[in-house]
C-alpha positions in Angstrom: 0.1 0.2 -0.3 1.5 3.5 -0.9 1.7 5.6 1.8 2.9 9.4 2.0 4.3 9.6 6.0 7.1 8.3 6.2 7.4 5.0 9.0 9.7 6.4 11.6 12.5 4.0 10.6 12.3 4.4 6.8 12.6 8.0 7.7 15.7 7.4 9.8 17.1 5.9 7.3 16.5 7.9 4.1 18.2 10.8 6.4 21.5 8.9 6.1 21.4 8.7 2.3 22.6 12.1 1.0 20.4 12.0 -2.2 17.1 11.6 0.7 18.6 13.8 3.4 16.2 15.2 5.0 12.4 13.7 2.9 9.9 13.8 5.5 6.9 12.6 2.7 7.0 10.7 0.1 5.1 7.4 -1.7 6.8 4.4 -0.3 5.8 1.0 0.0 7.3 -1.8 2.4 8.1 -4.9 0.3 9.6 -8.4 1.7 12.4 -9.6 3.0 13.3 -12.6 5.6 16.0 -11.2 7.8 15.9 -7.2 6.4 13.4 -4.6 5.9 12.9 -3.7 2.2 11.4 -0.7 1.0 10.1 0.9 -2.7 10.4 4.9 -2.1 9.3 7.3 -4.6 12.0 9.9 -5.4 12.4 12.9 -8.0 15.4 10.9 -9.3 13.1 8.1 -9.9 11.9 5.2 -7.4 14.7 3.2 -5.1 14.7 0.4 -3.3 16.4 1.0 0.3 17.6 -2.4 2.0 17.5 -1.6 6.4 19.6 -4.1 7.6 17.9 -6.8 10.4 18.5 -7.0 14.0 21.6 -9.3 14.3 22.9 -9.7 10.7 26.1 -7.9 11.4 27.3 -11.1 13.7 27.4 -13.2 10.3 27.3 -11.2 7.3 30.3 -8.7 6.3 28.6 -5.7 5.0 32.1 -3.8 3.5 32.4 -7.3 1.1 28.7 -7.0 0.2 28.9 -3.4 -0.7 31.9 -4.0 -2.8 30.5 -7.0 -4.3 26.8 -4.9 -5.4 29.2 -2.5 -6.8 30.6 -5.1 -9.1 27.8 -6.2 -9.9 26.1 -3.2 -10.7 28.8 -2.4 -12.9 28.4 -5.7 -14.8 24.3 -5.1 -15.1 23.6 -7.8 -13.6 21.9 -6.0 -10.6 20.0 -2.9 -10.5 22.4 0.4 -10.2 23.8 0.8 -6.5 22.8 4.7 -5.5 24.7 4.1 -1.4 26.2 1.8 0.3 27.3 2.2 4.1 29.8 -0.6 4.6 29.8 -0.2 8.3 26.1 -2.0 8.7 25.1 -2.3 5.7 21.8 0.5 5.1 21.4 0.2 1.1 19.8 1.8 -1.7 19.9 0.9 -5.2 17.6 2.0 -8.8 14.0 0.0 -8.1 12.8 -1.5 -11.5 9.3 -0.8 -11.7 9.1 -3.1 -14.8 10.7 -6.0 -13.2 8.6 -8.7 -11.4 10.2 -10.5 -8.1 10.3 -14.3 -9.1 9.0 -17.1 -7.2 9.3 -20.8 -7.3 5.6 -20.5 -9.2 6.8 -17.9 -11.2 9.7 -19.3 -12.4 7.4 -22.4 -14.0 4.6 -20.5 -15.6 7.0 -17.6 -16.7 8.1 -18.6 -20.8 11.9 -18.7 -20.9 12.8 -18.2 -16.8 15.2 -21.2 -16.2 17.0 -19.8 -19.4 16.9 -16.6 -18.7 18.4 -17.0 -15.3 21.2 -19.1 -16.9 22.4 -16.8 -18.9 22.3 -13.8 -16.2 24.4 -16.2 -13.9 26.5 -17.0 -16.9 26.8 -13.3 -17.1 27.4 -12.6 -13.2 30.1 -15.3 -13.2 32.1 -13.8 -16.4 32.6 -10.3 -14.9 35.8 -9.2 -15.2 36.5 -7.9 -11.9 36.5 -10.0 -8.7 34.3 -10.0 -6.0 36.1 -9.4 -2.2 36.0 -12.9 -0.7 35.8 -16.4 -1.4 32.9 -18.3 -0.2 33.6 -21.7 0.7 31.2 -23.7 1.5 33.2 -26.2 4.5 35.0 -23.1 5.9 31.3 -21.4 6.1 29.6 -24.6 8.1 32.3 -24.6 9.9 31.6 -20.6 11.1 28.3 -21.7 11.5 28.4 -24.2 13.9 30.9 -22.3 15.5 28.0 -19.6 16.4 25.4 -22.2 16.8 28.1 -23.6 19.6 27.4 -20.1 21.3 24.0 -19.6 20.4 22.3 -23.5 20.9 19.8 -24.7 18.8 18.8 -28.2 17.9 20.4 -30.3 14.8 18.0 -32.1 13.1 18.3 -36.1 13.8 21.2 -37.3 11.3 23.0 -33.8 10.6 26.3 -35.3 12.5 26.0 -38.2 9.9 25.3 -36.0 7.0 28.5 -33.6 7.7 30.8 -37.1 8.2 29.6 -37.9 5.1 30.2 -34.7 3.5 34.2 -35.3 4.0 34.1 -37.3 1.0 32.6 -34.5 -1.0 35.0 -31.9 0.3 37.9 -34.2 -0.6 36.6 -34.9 -4.0 35.7 -31.6 -4.7 39.4 -30.9 -3.4 41.1 -32.9 -5.7 39.4 -31.3 -8.7 39.0 -27.6 -8.4 37.9 -25.3 -11.0 38.5 -21.8 -11.4 36.4 -19.5 -9.1 34.5 -16.7 -10.6 32.1 -13.8 -8.7 29.5 -15.5 -7.6 25.7 -14.4 -6.2 26.2 -17.3 -3.2 22.2 -17.3 -2.2 20.3 -17.5 -5.3 16.5 -17.4 -3.8 13.6 -17.3 -6.3 13.0 -14.2 -4.8 16.4 -12.7 -5.5 16.1 -12.7 -9.4 13.7 -10.0 -11.1 12.6 -10.3 -14.0 10.9 -8.3 -17.1 10.0 -11.1 -19.5 13.4 -10.6 -21.8 16.2 -10.5 -18.9 17.0 -10.6 -15.6 18.9 -8.7 -12.4 20.0 -10.2 -9.1 19.4 -8.5 -6.0 20.9 -9.1 -2.0 25.4 -9.6 -2.4 24.9 -10.7 1.6 26.7 -13.8 1.0 28.4 -13.4 -2.4 31.7 -13.7 -3.1 34.3 -16.1 -5.4 32.8 -19.0 -6.1 32.6 -22.7 -8.1 30.2 -21.8 -10.4 27.8 -24.8 -10.4 27.6 -23.5 -6.7 24.6 -20.6 -8.0 23.4 -22.8 -10.3 22.9 -25.9 -8.2 21.2 -23.6 -5.2 19.1 -22.3 -8.2 17.5 -25.6 -8.7 16.7 -26.3 -5.3 15.0 -22.7 -3.9 12.8 -22.4 -7.1 11.8 -26.2 -6.8 12.8 -26.7 -10.3 12.3 -30.1 -12.0 13.8 -32.2 -14.9 13.2 -29.7 -17.6 13.7 -26.6 -16.1 17.3 -27.5 -14.8 17.6 -28.7 -18.4 17.1 -25.3 -19.3 18.7 -23.7 -17.6 21.6 -25.3 -17.8 21.0 -24.8 -21.6 20.7 -21.1 -20.7 24.0 -21.0 -18.6 26.2 -23.4 -21.3 24.6 -22.5 -24.6 23.7 -26.5 -24.5 24.3 -29.6 -23.2 26.8 -29.2 -19.8 29.4 -31.9 -19.4 29.3 -35.0 -17.2 31.7 -32.9 -14.6 29.4 -30.1 -14.8 26.5 -31.8 -14.3 27.9 -33.7 -11.7 28.9 -30.3 -9.8 25.3 -29.4 -10.3 23.7 -32.3 -8.7 26.1 -32.1 -5.5 25.6 -28.6 -4.8 22.1 -29.3 -4.7 22.7 -31.2 -1.5 25.4 -29.3 -0.3 23.6 -26.1 -0.7 21.0 -27.8 1.9 23.5 -28.7 4.1 24.6 -25.5 4.7 21.2 -23.4 5.2 19.7 -26.0 6.9 22.3 -24.4 9.6 21.8 -20.5 8.8 17.8 -21.4 9.3 19.0 -22.6 13.3 20.9 -19.2 13.7 17.6 -17.6 12.5 15.9 -19.6 15.3 18.5 -18.8 17.6 18.3 -15.3 17.0 14.7 -15.3 17.5 14.1 -14.4 14.0 10.0 -13.9 13.4 10.0 -13.7 9.7 8.3 -17.4 9.6 9.4 -20.8 11.5 12.8 -21.3 10.8 13.2 -24.7 13.0 10.7 -26.3 10.5 12.6 -24.3 8.0 15.4 -26.1 8.7 14.3 -29.8 9.3 12.8 -29.3 6.2 16.2 -27.8 4.3 17.8 -31.0 6.1 15.2 -33.6 4.8 15.6 -32.1 1.5 19.7 -32.7 1.9 19.3 -36.1 2.4 17.1 -37.4 -0.1 19.3 -36.0 -2.6 22.2 -37.4 -0.7 20.5 -41.1 -1.0 18.9 -40.2 -4.8 19.9 -43.0 -7.4 22.9 -41.8 -9.4 24.5 -39.1 -6.8 27.3 -41.7 -6.3 27.9 -41.3 -10.2 27.2 -37.7 -10.3 30.3 -37.5 -7.3 32.4 -39.6 -9.6 31.4 -37.4 -12.8 33.7 -34.0 -11.0 37.0 -36.0 -11.5 
């Protein structure tokens, strides 16, 4: 709903953005977000998306890294124009793309060509000539989250320790057959894709870093609930043809590994008392899907294919 009198929290945020300082009345709308609060705000220069960082996020998100990577992504025409970013606490403003639709899993299934456009977008991101700051390292991130959870307890799902032990073999196989790291989003929720029917953009660079390119594709497949046909369209949009067995193997492996990691992220939200949703149920659901992927027919063959 559009409003003129600013929310006090939004007004305080706008006061810190040079182009918007002194704004007290504007057409604005609160948008979605699991850990942050995002607003659409009308300005004389055009609408902006203003992101106010959520409580507790500074404990596990490096805002300086995020600000740098968001600028690189914008320069690569992968993300909306970056208007303001505070590298200390994460307040951020970007151009609001009024012609674009925020994607969801169902929209990826119903908007013609959407998985292929997402593949092409990720290819453009991964081909950025400027590197991202920070390396997103899956197993280091798992270790980091486990340390955090040791200090902020939340119940691990039954069987998590066994899956973690099994992941050691996956870690060794990936380490034995490394690939060139590329600028990666690393948290490709369906809702982080904006689509105008002809092309897409990505938003939310909190977890971005240099990474194996197949992480982004495997994670998007999981987050958006892709079926086999959509997976094929995503891979074809990315590669311009069929994926090699090695690339497909890493794509399938990261489907399981992203759920192994984001299970812990959900538990951190639960431990922090994030009211956005039932994060304990979220974590348990993600881990159940991880287990199904690990036990799926052909998983061992995919793991062998990367070598």
